[in-house]
C-alpha positions in Angstrom: 73.2 -135.1 164.2 69.4 -134.9 163.7 67.7 -134.1 160.4 64.9 -131.5 160.5 62.5 -133.9 162.1 60.7 -134.4 165.3 60.6 -137.7 167.3 58.3 -139.4 164.8 60.8 -138.8 162.0 58.8 -136.2 160.2 59.9 -132.7 159.3 57.8 -129.8 160.4 57.1 -126.9 158.0 55.8 -123.4 158.1 54.4 -122.5 154.6 52.8 -119.7 152.7 50.3 -120.3 149.9 49.1 -117.9 147.2 45.4 -118.3 146.6 43.7 -117.8 143.3 42.6 -114.3 144.4 46.2 -113.4 145.1 45.7 -113.4 148.9 48.3 -115.2 151.0 47.6 -118.0 153.5 50.1 -119.1 156.2 50.1 -122.5 157.9 52.2 -125.3 159.3 52.3 -129.0 158.8 54.5 -132.1 159.2 53.6 -133.4 155.7 53.9 -130.6 153.1 52.9 -132.7 150.1 49.8 -134.2 151.8 48.8 -130.7 153.1 49.0 -129.2 149.6 46.8 -131.9 148.2 44.3 -131.3 151.0 44.3 -127.6 150.4 43.7 -128.0 146.7 41.0 -130.6 147.4 39.2 -128.1 149.6 39.6 -130.1 152.8 42.4 -128.3 154.6 41.0 -124.9 155.6 37.9 -122.9 155.3 39.9 -119.9 154.1 41.5 -121.7 151.1 38.4 -123.8 150.3 36.8 -120.9 148.5 40.1 -119.6 146.9 41.2 -122.6 144.9 43.6 -123.5 143.4 46.4 -122.5 145.8 50.1 -122.5 145.0 53.0 -123.1 147.5 55.2 -120.0 147.3 57.4 -120.3 150.4 58.3 -122.8 153.1 60.7 -123.3 155.9 61.6 -126.6 157.6 62.0 -127.0 161.4 63.2 -129.7 163.8 60.1 -129.5 166.0 56.4 -128.8 165.7 56.7 -126.1 168.3 59.3 -124.2 166.2 57.1 -124.5 163.1 54.0 -123.3 165.0 55.9 -120.4 166.5 57.2 -119.3 163.1 53.7 -119.6 161.6 52.4 -117.3 164.4 55.2 -114.8 163.7 54.6 -114.8 159.9 50.8 -114.4 160.4 51.5 -111.2 162.3 53.4 -109.8 159.3 51.9 -107.4 156.8 51.4 -108.5 153.2 54.4 -106.4 152.2 56.6 -108.1 154.9 55.5 -111.6 153.7 56.3 -110.6 150.1 59.8 -109.5 151.2 60.2 -112.9 152.9 59.0 -114.7 149.7 60.9 -112.7 147.1 63.7 -111.2 149.1 64.1 -107.5 149.9 65.0 -106.5 146.4 62.1 -108.1 144.5 59.3 -107.7 147.0 57.3 -105.2 144.9 56.8 -107.8 142.1 53.4 -109.5 141.7 53.4 -113.1 142.7 53.6 -115.4 139.6 
């Protein structure tokens, strides 16, 4: 049985961040903690660099990088309302984040 890890032993994640202006950012990584530090240091993406600080509000773990990247692409195609349903669940999707 394999853990949610690729051949190098790392897990792969699709994640959603909430930026300080309440926008949502979707990405993927194989080191969630390191990526969060990079986002909040302003070195991970142009989009989040000007919207600091960011908060991790949702993530999913995958066995392979390809699965994480595929899920990221699917989530990026979602509307904000659909992303909020994913984060909060169907019932609570109308709540404001945090």
